[in-house]
LODREN-798024 format. One record per residue (C-alpha): residue in three letters; x, y, z; residue number from 0. Coordinates in nm, 3 decimals, padded with zeros to 5 digits, always signed. Layout:
BEGIN
["ALA",[X,Y,Z],NUM]
...
REM end
This chain:
BEGIN
["MET",[+00.874,-14.733,+12.318],0]
["ILE",[+00.700,-15.046,+12.184],1]
["LYS",[+00.612,-15.291,+12.461],2]
["ILE",[+00.681,-15.658,+12.387],3]
["VAL",[+00.633,-15.961,+12.608],4]
["PHE",[+00.823,-16.273,+12.505],5]
["ILE",[+00.733,-16.620,+12.635],6]
["ILE",[+00.976,-16.912,+12.653],7]
["ASN",[+00.964,-17.231,+12.861],8]
["ASN",[+01.323,-17.230,+12.992],9]
["LEU",[+01.670,-17.084,+12.948],10]
["CYS",[+01.862,-17.410,+12.952],11]
["ILE",[+02.145,-17.471,+12.709],12]
["GLY",[+01.998,-17.541,+12.366],13]
["GLY",[+01.985,-17.402,+12.015],14]
["ILE",[+01.648,-17.227,+12.045],15]
["GLN",[+01.736,-17.078,+12.382],16]
["LYS",[+02.075,-16.953,+12.260],17]
["ALA",[+01.916,-16.794,+11.954],18]
["PHE",[+01.661,-16.628,+12.182],19]
["VAL",[+01.923,-16.482,+12.417],20]
["ASN",[+02.121,-16.356,+12.118],21]
["LEU",[+01.809,-16.187,+11.980],22]
["MET",[+01.747,-16.023,+12.319],23]
["LYS",[+02.099,-15.876,+12.312],24]
["GLU",[+02.017,-15.713,+11.978],25]
["LEU",[+01.671,-15.581,+12.076],26]
["ALA",[+01.698,-15.487,+12.444],27]
["ASN",[+01.786,-15.121,+12.387],28]
["ASN",[+01.523,-15.061,+12.118],29]
["TYR",[+01.211,-15.214,+12.275],30]
["ASP",[+01.054,-15.229,+12.620],31]
["ILE",[+01.087,-15.604,+12.675],32]
["THR",[+00.931,-15.829,+12.938],33]
["LEU",[+01.014,-16.200,+12.946],34]
["VAL",[+00.786,-16.469,+13.086],35]
["VAL",[+00.982,-16.788,+13.148],36]
["PHE",[+00.807,-17.099,+13.279],37]
["SER",[+01.116,-17.247,+13.445],38]
["ASN",[+01.329,-16.980,+13.605],39]
["HIS",[+01.663,-17.153,+13.581],40]
["GLY",[+01.915,-17.256,+13.319],41]
["GLY",[+02.269,-17.183,+13.214],42]
["LEU",[+02.169,-16.901,+12.977],43]
["LYS",[+01.972,-16.692,+13.225],44]
["LYS",[+02.276,-16.489,+13.329],45]
["ALA",[+02.343,-16.400,+12.964],46]
["LEU",[+02.020,-16.199,+12.933],47]
["PRO",[+02.056,-15.819,+12.909],48]
["VAL",[+01.996,-15.659,+13.249],49]
["ASN",[+01.723,-15.424,+13.123],50]
["ILE",[+01.485,-15.708,+13.038],51]
["LYS",[+01.210,-15.753,+13.296],52]
["LEU",[+01.184,-16.119,+13.398],53]
["ILE",[+00.857,-16.275,+13.518],54]
["THR",[+00.794,-16.626,+13.647],55]
["LEU",[+00.445,-16.756,+13.717],56]
["ASN",[+00.318,-17.042,+13.932],57]
["ASP",[+00.521,-17.357,+13.983],58]
["LYS",[+00.271,-17.575,+13.794],59]
["LEU",[+00.390,-17.426,+13.466],60]
["GLU",[+00.750,-17.497,+13.560],61]
["VAL",[+00.715,-17.865,+13.468],62]
["LEU",[+00.669,-17.762,+13.102],63]
["GLY",[+01.024,-17.630,+13.100],64]
["LEU",[+01.202,-17.899,+13.302],65]
["SER",[+01.358,-18.229,+13.201],66]
["GLN",[+01.245,-18.542,+13.382],67]
["LYS",[+01.570,-18.544,+13.581],68]
["GLU",[+01.512,-18.184,+13.693],69]
["VAL",[+01.150,-18.253,+13.791],70]
["MET",[+01.267,-18.529,+14.027],71]
["LYS",[+01.446,-18.263,+14.235],72]
["LYS",[+01.136,-18.045,+14.271],73]
["GLY",[+00.923,-18.254,+14.505],74]
["ILE",[+00.622,-18.481,+14.495],75]
["ARG",[+00.374,-18.226,+14.357],76]
["SER",[+00.582,-18.153,+14.047],77]
["ILE",[+00.656,-18.523,+14.000],78]
["ILE",[+00.284,-18.608,+14.004],79]
["ILE",[+00.194,-18.328,+13.759],80]
["ARG",[+00.476,-18.424,+13.524],81]
["THR",[+00.401,-18.798,+13.541],82]
["LEU",[+00.027,-18.761,+13.479],83]
["GLY",[+00.082,-18.509,+13.199],84]
["ALA",[+00.349,-18.722,+13.032],85]
["VAL",[+00.143,-19.042,+13.047],86]
["PHE",[-00.171,-18.873,+12.913],87]
["SER",[+00.030,-18.707,+12.634],88]
["ARG",[+00.193,-19.033,+12.534],89]
["VAL",[-00.141,-19.216,+12.516],90]
["PHE",[-00.352,-18.935,+12.367],91]
["SER",[-00.184,-18.595,+12.314],92]
["ASN",[-00.047,-18.302,+12.515],93]
["ARG",[-00.334,-18.070,+12.424],94]
["ILE",[-00.555,-18.132,+12.730],95]
["PRO",[-00.285,-18.143,+13.005],96]
["ILE",[-00.115,-17.826,+12.875],97]
["ASN",[-00.443,-17.636,+12.857],98]
["LEU",[-00.536,-17.755,+13.207],99]
["LEU",[-00.210,-17.610,+13.343],100]
["ILE",[-00.269,-17.266,+13.191],101]
["ASN",[-00.643,-17.260,+13.264],102]
["LYS",[-00.753,-16.937,+13.439],103]
["LEU",[-00.403,-16.787,+13.431],104]
["LYS",[-00.376,-16.425,+13.321],105]
["LEU",[-00.064,-16.216,+13.272],106]
["SER",[-00.116,-15.867,+13.411],107]
["GLY",[-00.052,-15.567,+13.189],108]
["ASN",[-00.113,-15.476,+12.827],109]
["TYR",[+00.142,-15.513,+12.549],110]
["ASP",[+00.178,-15.403,+12.189],111]
["TYR",[+00.318,-15.744,+12.096],112]
["GLY",[+00.314,-16.084,+12.259],113]
["ILE",[+00.569,-16.325,+12.113],114]
["SER",[+00.602,-16.697,+12.183],115]
["TYR",[+00.956,-16.798,+12.093],116]
["MET",[+00.879,-17.171,+12.113],117]
["GLN",[+00.695,-17.379,+11.856],118]
["PHE",[+00.428,-17.635,+11.945],119]
["ALA",[+00.583,-17.952,+12.083],120]
["PRO",[+00.515,-18.284,+11.908],121]
["ALA",[+00.177,-18.408,+12.028],122]
["LYS",[+00.313,-18.696,+12.238],123]
["LEU",[+00.557,-18.481,+12.440],124]
["PHE",[+00.450,-18.303,+12.757],125]
["THR",[+00.649,-17.984,+12.713],126]
["GLY",[+00.617,-17.637,+12.561],127]
["GLY",[+00.286,-17.459,+12.622],128]
["THR",[+00.411,-17.111,+12.534],129]
["ASN",[+00.180,-17.074,+12.234],130]
["GLU",[-00.128,-17.175,+12.432],131]
["PHE",[-00.026,-16.936,+12.709],132]
["LEU",[+00.013,-16.646,+12.466],133]
["ILE",[-00.321,-16.706,+12.294],134]
["ASN",[-00.523,-16.754,+12.614],135]
["CYS",[-00.348,-16.563,+12.892],136]
["VAL",[-00.183,-16.250,+12.747],137]
["ASN",[-00.335,-15.912,+12.659],138]
["ALA",[-00.146,-15.805,+12.346],139]
["THR",[-00.259,-15.613,+12.040],140]
["ASN",[-00.057,-15.844,+11.813],141]
["LYS",[+00.040,-16.204,+11.880],142]
["ILE",[+00.336,-16.368,+11.708],143]
["THR",[+00.488,-16.715,+11.726],144]
["PHE",[+00.819,-16.858,+11.608],145]
["VAL",[+00.867,-17.185,+11.417],146]
["HIS",[+01.215,-17.341,+11.450],147]
["SER",[+01.153,-17.668,+11.270],148]
["ASP",[+01.066,-17.846,+10.950],149]
["PHE",[+00.697,-17.802,+11.034],150]
["LYS",[+00.573,-18.052,+10.781],151]
["ASN",[+00.778,-18.340,+10.924],152]
["TYR",[+00.884,-18.269,+11.284],153]
["GLY",[+00.590,-18.434,+11.461],154]
["GLY",[+00.391,-18.128,+11.564],155]
["ASN",[+00.198,-18.088,+11.239],156]
["THR",[-00.153,-18.177,+11.356],157]
["PHE",[-00.506,-18.051,+11.300],158]
["TYR",[-00.485,-17.883,+11.641],159]
["THR",[-00.161,-17.693,+11.573],160]
["GLN",[-00.278,-17.591,+11.226],161]
["LYS",[-00.592,-17.447,+11.384],162]
["MET",[-00.386,-17.266,+11.649],163]
["TYR",[-00.143,-17.112,+11.398],164]
["ARG",[-00.437,-16.948,+11.224],165]
["LYS",[-00.504,-16.753,+11.546],166]
["PHE",[-00.170,-16.568,+11.536],167]
["ASP",[-00.129,-16.229,+11.372],168]
["ARG",[+00.219,-16.316,+11.244],169]
["ILE",[+00.442,-16.621,+11.227],170]
["ALA",[+00.822,-16.605,+11.222],171]
["VAL",[+01.032,-16.885,+11.071],172]
["CYS",[+01.410,-16.914,+11.084],173]
["SER",[+01.498,-16.963,+10.716],174]
["ASN",[+01.357,-16.926,+10.367],175]
["SER",[+01.340,-17.303,+10.332],176]
["SER",[+01.152,-17.333,+10.662],177]
["ARG",[+00.900,-17.080,+10.535],178]
["GLU",[+00.846,-17.278,+10.215],179]
["GLN",[+00.794,-17.597,+10.415],180]
["PHE",[+00.550,-17.430,+10.656],181]
["LEU",[+00.345,-17.286,+10.370],182]
["LYS",[+00.315,-17.625,+10.202],183]
["VAL",[+00.090,-17.712,+10.496],184]
["LEU",[-00.074,-17.372,+10.555],185]
["PRO",[-00.050,-17.177,+10.226],186]
["GLU",[-00.327,-16.940,+10.331],187]
["LEU",[-00.092,-16.793,+10.596],188]
["SER",[+00.161,-16.670,+10.339],189]
["CYS",[+00.093,-16.299,+10.394],190]
["LYS",[+00.163,-16.320,+10.766],191]
["THR",[+00.460,-16.558,+10.765],192]
["PHE",[+00.800,-16.386,+10.790],193]
["VAL",[+01.160,-16.504,+10.786],194]
["VAL",[+01.360,-16.396,+11.093],195]
["LYS",[+01.698,-16.568,+11.087],196]
["ASN",[+01.863,-16.682,+11.408],197]
["CYS",[+02.098,-16.441,+11.582],198]
["ASN",[+02.446,-16.532,+11.703],199]
["ASP",[+02.683,-16.357,+11.940],200]
["TYR",[+02.982,-16.387,+11.707],201]
["ASP",[+03.226,-16.195,+11.927],202]
["GLU",[+03.134,-16.409,+12.228],203]
["ILE",[+03.176,-16.730,+12.026],204]
["LYS",[+03.530,-16.632,+11.925],205]
["LYS",[+03.616,-16.517,+12.276],206]
["MET",[+03.486,-16.834,+12.443],207]
["SER",[+03.658,-17.058,+12.191],208]
["ASP",[+03.992,-16.932,+12.326],209]
["GLU",[+03.904,-16.950,+12.696],210]
["ALA",[+03.941,-17.324,+12.757],211]
["MET",[+04.156,-17.484,+12.492],212]
["ILE",[+04.049,-17.840,+12.417],213]
["LYS",[+04.333,-18.067,+12.312],214]
["TYR",[+04.230,-18.360,+12.097],215]
["ASN",[+04.470,-18.637,+12.003],216]
["LYS",[+04.607,-18.511,+11.671],217]
["GLU",[+04.707,-18.862,+11.566],218]
["PHE",[+04.337,-18.898,+11.484],219]
["ILE",[+04.094,-18.697,+11.272],220]
["ASN",[+03.859,-18.538,+11.524],221]
["VAL",[+03.492,-18.527,+11.425],222]
["LEU",[+03.243,-18.336,+11.640],223]
["THR",[+02.866,-18.325,+11.680],224]
["VAL",[+02.704,-18.054,+11.894],225]
["SER",[+02.340,-18.143,+11.937],226]
["ARG",[+02.053,-18.232,+12.162],227]
["LEU",[+02.055,-18.610,+12.190],228]
["SER",[+01.708,-18.684,+12.058],229]
["ILE",[+01.595,-18.912,+11.777],230]
["GLU",[+01.544,-18.643,+11.512],231]
["LYS",[+01.908,-18.529,+11.545],232]
["GLY",[+02.028,-18.855,+11.386],233]
["VAL",[+02.329,-18.905,+11.615],234]
["GLU",[+02.273,-19.282,+11.609],235]
["ARG",[+02.358,-19.300,+11.241],236]
["GLY",[+02.653,-19.070,+11.303],237]
["ILE",[+02.790,-19.327,+11.549],238]
["LYS",[+02.729,-19.612,+11.304],239]
["ALA",[+02.896,-19.421,+11.020],240]
["ILE",[+03.201,-19.352,+11.238],241]
["ALA",[+03.215,-19.720,+11.340],242]
["LYS",[+03.215,-19.830,+10.975],243]
["CYS",[+03.493,-19.584,+10.892],244]
["ILE",[+03.701,-19.721,+11.181],245]
["ARG",[+03.652,-20.075,+11.053],246]
["LYS",[+03.791,-19.959,+10.719],247]
["GLY",[+04.108,-19.836,+10.888],248]
["ILE",[+04.034,-19.466,+10.939],249]
["LYS",[+04.196,-19.321,+11.252],250]
["VAL",[+03.913,-19.106,+11.386],251]
["LYS",[+03.773,-18.993,+11.719],252]
["TYR",[+03.409,-18.886,+11.749],253]
["HIS",[+03.326,-18.620,+12.008],254]
["ILE",[+02.961,-18.559,+12.103],255]
["VAL",[+02.862,-18.246,+12.296],256]
["GLY",[+02.503,-18.237,+12.418],257]
["ASP",[+02.251,-18.422,+12.628],258]
["GLY",[+01.901,-18.554,+12.592],259]
["PRO",[+01.672,-18.856,+12.622],260]
["GLU",[+01.876,-19.066,+12.377],261]
["LYS",[+02.211,-19.039,+12.555],262]
["LYS",[+02.206,-19.374,+12.736],263]
["ARG",[+02.090,-19.561,+12.426],264]
["LEU",[+02.357,-19.394,+12.212],265]
["GLU",[+02.625,-19.500,+12.460],266]
["GLN",[+02.493,-19.855,+12.434],267]
["ILE",[+02.508,-19.840,+12.053],268]
["ALA",[+02.871,-19.724,+12.068],269]
["ALA",[+02.950,-20.021,+12.293],270]
["LYS",[+02.758,-20.260,+12.067],271]
["TYR",[+02.967,-20.152,+11.768],272]
["GLY",[+03.286,-20.178,+11.973],273]
["VAL",[+03.381,-19.811,+11.937],274]
["GLU",[+03.315,-19.685,+12.291],275]
["LYS",[+03.684,-19.591,+12.324],276]
["GLU",[+03.672,-19.384,+12.005],277]
["ILE",[+03.351,-19.198,+12.095],278]
["ASN",[+03.341,-18.941,+12.376],279]
["PHE",[+03.020,-18.806,+12.529],280]
["TYR",[+03.070,-18.471,+12.704],281]
["GLY",[+02.710,-18.381,+12.797],282]
["ASN",[+02.586,-18.023,+12.781],283]
["GLN",[+02.861,-17.763,+12.778],284]
["ILE",[+02.813,-17.393,+12.847],285]
["ASN",[+03.114,-17.345,+12.619],286]
["PRO",[+03.098,-17.582,+12.321],287]
["TYR",[+03.309,-17.345,+12.112],288]
["SER",[+03.644,-17.465,+12.241],289]
["PHE",[+03.542,-17.816,+12.130],290]
["MET",[+03.447,-17.677,+11.788],291]
["LYS",[+03.762,-17.473,+11.737],292]
["ALA",[+03.984,-17.779,+11.792],293]
["ALA",[+03.783,-18.015,+11.569],294]
["ASP",[+03.851,-18.107,+11.205],295]
["LEU",[+03.490,-18.164,+11.095],296]
["LEU",[+03.142,-18.092,+11.228],297]
["LEU",[+02.907,-18.384,+11.162],298]
["PHE",[+02.543,-18.275,+11.139],299]
["PRO",[+02.344,-18.597,+11.078],300]
["SER",[+01.989,-18.471,+11.145],301]
["ILE",[+01.685,-18.659,+11.019],302]
["HIS",[+01.500,-18.328,+10.992],303]
["GLU",[+01.623,-17.980,+11.075],304]
["ALA",[+01.522,-17.620,+11.011],305]
["ALA",[+01.815,-17.383,+11.062],306]
["GLY",[+02.055,-17.525,+11.317],307]
["LEU",[+02.232,-17.254,+11.515],308]
["VAL",[+02.548,-17.464,+11.519],309]
["VAL",[+02.599,-17.403,+11.145],310]
["GLU",[+02.672,-17.032,+11.194],311]
["GLU",[+02.874,-17.109,+11.507],312]
["ALA",[+03.090,-17.345,+11.301],313]
["ARG",[+03.123,-17.083,+11.030],314]
["VAL",[+03.272,-16.816,+11.254],315]
["LEU",[+03.520,-17.075,+11.388],316]
["LYS",[+03.603,-17.192,+11.032],317]
["LEU",[+03.496,-17.551,+11.104],318]
["PRO",[+03.390,-17.745,+10.790],319]
["ILE",[+03.052,-17.921,+10.802],320]
["LEU",[+02.918,-18.249,+10.668],321]
["ALA",[+02.539,-18.250,+10.695],322]
["THR",[+02.253,-18.465,+10.580],323]
["LYS",[+02.016,-18.310,+10.330],324]
["THR",[+01.742,-18.123,+10.517],325]
["ILE",[+01.521,-17.831,+10.420],326]
["SER",[+01.785,-17.564,+10.494],327]
["SER",[+02.113,-17.744,+10.424],328]
["GLN",[+02.145,-17.604,+10.071],329]
["GLU",[+02.063,-17.251,+10.187],330]
["MET",[+02.287,-17.252,+10.494],331]
["ILE",[+02.580,-17.479,+10.404],332]
["LEU",[+02.626,-17.510,+10.027],333]
["ASP",[+02.527,-17.152,+09.940],334]
["ASN",[+02.784,-17.026,+10.191],335]
["ASP",[+03.048,-17.284,+10.089],336]
["LEU",[+03.078,-17.417,+10.445],337]
["GLY",[+03.108,-17.786,+10.362],338]
["TRP",[+02.918,-18.075,+10.209],339]
["ILE",[+02.575,-18.235,+10.222],340]
["CYS",[+02.477,-18.595,+10.157],341]
["GLU",[+02.148,-18.774,+10.109],342]
["ASN",[+01.945,-18.815,+10.425],343]
["ASN",[+02.026,-19.178,+10.497],344]
["GLU",[+02.292,-19.376,+10.679],345]
["TYR",[+02.442,-19.529,+10.364],346]
["ASP",[+02.519,-19.197,+10.193],347]
["LEU",[+02.631,-19.038,+10.519],348]
["THR",[+02.883,-19.318,+10.571],349]
["LYS",[+03.001,-19.301,+10.209],350]
["LYS",[+03.059,-18.924,+10.219],351]
["LEU",[+03.217,-18.932,+10.564],352]
["PHE",[+03.462,-19.205,+10.458],353]
["LEU",[+03.557,-19.004,+10.148],354]
["LEU",[+03.636,-18.694,+10.355],355]
["LEU",[+03.821,-18.879,+10.631],356]
["SER",[+04.028,-19.063,+10.370],357]
["ASN",[+04.143,-18.728,+10.230],358]
["PRO",[+04.213,-18.497,+10.527],359]
["MET",[+04.368,-18.234,+10.299],360]
["ILE",[+04.016,-18.170,+10.166],361]
["LEU",[+03.911,-18.073,+10.519],362]
["LYS",[+04.212,-17.846,+10.565],363]
["LYS",[+04.151,-17.672,+10.232],364]
["LYS",[+03.784,-17.613,+10.312],365]
["LYS",[+03.872,-17.479,+10.658],366]
["ALA",[+04.116,-17.229,+10.508],367]
["ASN",[+03.861,-17.103,+10.255],368]
["ILE",[+03.558,-17.048,+10.481],369]
["ASN",[+03.452,-16.683,+10.462],370]
["THR",[+03.366,-16.519,+10.795],371]
["LEU",[+03.328,-16.160,+10.669],372]
["ASP",[+02.946,-16.168,+10.677],373]
["CYS",[+02.918,-16.302,+11.032],374]
["ASN",[+02.682,-16.047,+11.185],375]
["ASN",[+02.316,-16.007,+11.285],376]
["ILE",[+02.229,-15.706,+11.068],377]
["ILE",[+01.989,-15.894,+10.841],378]
["SER",[+01.826,-16.082,+11.131],379]
["VAL",[+01.748,-15.759,+11.318],380]
["GLN",[+01.618,-15.594,+11.001],381]
["GLN",[+01.389,-15.893,+10.944],382]
["PHE",[+01.255,-15.874,+11.300],383]
["ASN",[+01.189,-15.500,+11.275],384]
["LYS",[+01.017,-15.545,+10.940],385]
["MET",[+00.787,-15.810,+11.089],386]
["ILE",[+00.703,-15.588,+11.387],387]
["ASN",[+00.636,-15.282,+11.173],388]
["ASN",[+00.430,-15.465,+10.910],389]
["ASN",[+00.072,-15.346,+10.946],390]
REM end
């Protein structure tokens, strides 16, 4: 059986981590899989198949998979490492502190494939490190990395990361559009860049959506965003668009599931616009699907995005989507008739949102017509196997 070691920085609730766990469920019986995880905690750990061997290394690496809040609970040593690494990264870049943490580490054993499931973090953020660990610390015949972003624009497109990507034997991207964007920067890597679409646990999504019924106030149109609360997700302009619709007389509630560094500032923006009573922040939820099933519209206001996992989650729950135009929005949303896209700016987002909220029958009609027949992982698994077997 082919031996594969995967590397990921944590198993906390997030789109990349969920896609990873779903992929493991599909592959666990066909490959001999070992998982190296920097931070051995997170809400998704218990969802891993039991036949995957789990390895954690020294606690220095753990800081690369922890939020600042989580680091504060770990003690003075972790706080110092995280603080120094974060400050250096913010002033210069994360290259030196990450490489110092993995220096002289070696993973025991030999593998047919080593796969980093995380992309390089933007240069000013002290997180990630899985690609550097794979290149420098793992004995594997073939080394593969995943790209989950609009590589050209997400903040991690640097001379250093371009140089590092050339060291991998294969590169997996999560959509056709993501591949095109990646190859605009590194066209010479075309022959070793493969599309491997995200996996979803469709049966689990439907099951969990019925477990804890969320009851929204049906006197209002209920709009939902499920997202990490970081700048690139564009939630700020979602709040402003909702506020402008409310001023025009639309009865709407905006529900935000997710957490991140922007949460406090977003709450302040809601208060500034006088809509704090119409906007609800729920934080991270192990079961966002009950929130999705009860909603009328999924608002996806990202500034840049590759192939958001939430799109397929919304599809299986027949939740219409309004998204800003990003590299994969045509491919994922319009081609599958899941909703609407608007130009990637606050003005057009507000205009399109107001049009939809003014005509709720449009939302109901779209919801009724969403096709869920093709909700499976057959193509994703075929793409992964093709990449592995490509010699």
